[in-house]
C-alpha positions in Angstrom: 112.5 -109.1 269.6 113.9 -108.1 273.0 114.4 -105.1 275.2 116.8 -104.4 278.0 115.1 -101.7 280.0 118.3 -100.7 282.0 120.8 -101.0 279.2 118.5 -98.8 277.0 118.6 -96.0 279.7 115.4 -96.9 281.6 114.9 -98.1 285.2 113.0 -100.6 287.2 112.3 -100.8 291.0 110.8 -103.7 292.9 109.2 -103.3 296.4 108.6 -106.6 298.1 106.7 -107.0 301.4 107.2 -109.8 303.8 103.8 -111.3 302.9 104.8 -111.7 299.2 102.9 -108.7 297.9 105.0 -106.6 295.5 105.0 -103.5 293.3 107.1 -103.4 290.2 107.6 -100.0 288.5 109.2 -100.1 285.1 110.3 -96.9 283.4 111.5 -97.5 279.8 113.7 -94.8 278.3 111.6 -92.2 276.5 108.3 -93.7 277.8 106.0 -93.2 280.7 106.6 -95.4 283.8 104.0 -98.1 284.5 103.4 -100.2 287.6 102.5 -103.8 288.0 101.7 -105.5 291.3 100.7 -108.9 292.6 101.9 -111.6 295.0 105.1 -113.8 294.8 105.0 -117.2 296.5 106.3 -120.8 296.3 103.9 -123.3 294.7 104.2 -127.0 295.5 103.5 -129.5 292.8 104.2 -133.2 293.1 106.8 -132.7 295.8 108.7 -129.9 294.1 108.5 -126.2 294.7 108.3 -123.5 292.1 108.6 -119.8 292.3 105.2 -118.3 291.3 103.7 -114.9 290.6 100.0 -114.0 290.7 99.7 -110.7 288.8 96.9 -108.4 290.0 95.9 -107.9 286.3 95.0 -111.6 286.0 93.2 -112.5 289.3 93.0 -116.2 290.1 95.8 -117.0 287.7 99.5 -117.4 288.2 102.7 -118.3 286.4 105.8 -120.2 287.5 109.3 -118.9 287.0 112.9 -120.0 287.4 114.4 -118.1 290.3 117.9 -117.6 291.8 118.7 -115.6 294.9 122.2 -114.6 296.2 123.3 -112.1 298.8 123.0 -109.3 296.3 121.0 -110.5 293.3 117.5 -111.9 292.6 117.0 -113.3 289.1 113.9 -114.7 287.6 113.1 -116.2 284.2 109.8 -117.2 282.7 108.9 -119.2 279.6 107.3 -117.9 276.4 104.1 -116.0 277.3 105.0 -115.4 280.9 104.5 -111.7 280.5 103.6 -108.9 278.1 105.5 -105.8 276.8 104.6 -103.1 274.3 107.7 -103.5 272.1 106.6 -101.2 269.3 105.0 -98.6 271.7 101.6 -98.7 269.9 99.6 -99.1 273.1 99.1 -102.9 272.7 101.3 -105.2 274.7 102.7 -108.3 272.9 103.3 -111.7 274.5 106.8 -111.9 276.0 109.2 -114.0 278.0 110.1 -112.3 281.2 113.7 -112.2 282.5 114.6 -109.9 285.4 117.7 -109.4 287.4 117.4 -107.2 290.5 120.6 -106.1 292.3 120.4 -104.8 295.8 121.9 -101.4 296.1 
């Protein structure tokens, strides 16, 4: 099961501060908007760096993501269980793989 928020008529907005704090507002089509927040940072492990997010809803825990940045686009992809989404709109989020593409306008 998958969802493409934008293609389905919804929207998303990311506000990122210089210290890594962020707010992500997702508005699926036909549903109420919701907001997630946390901190984005680079995590070092065994000499390699990984893009990471510490979501405020899970204090003290963080996930790593593949990330690509160009002049106009920021893309990030996580593995299975890297996020949650209420696919069937029953009030209970299901485990999901996160994939975002943000284009600067």
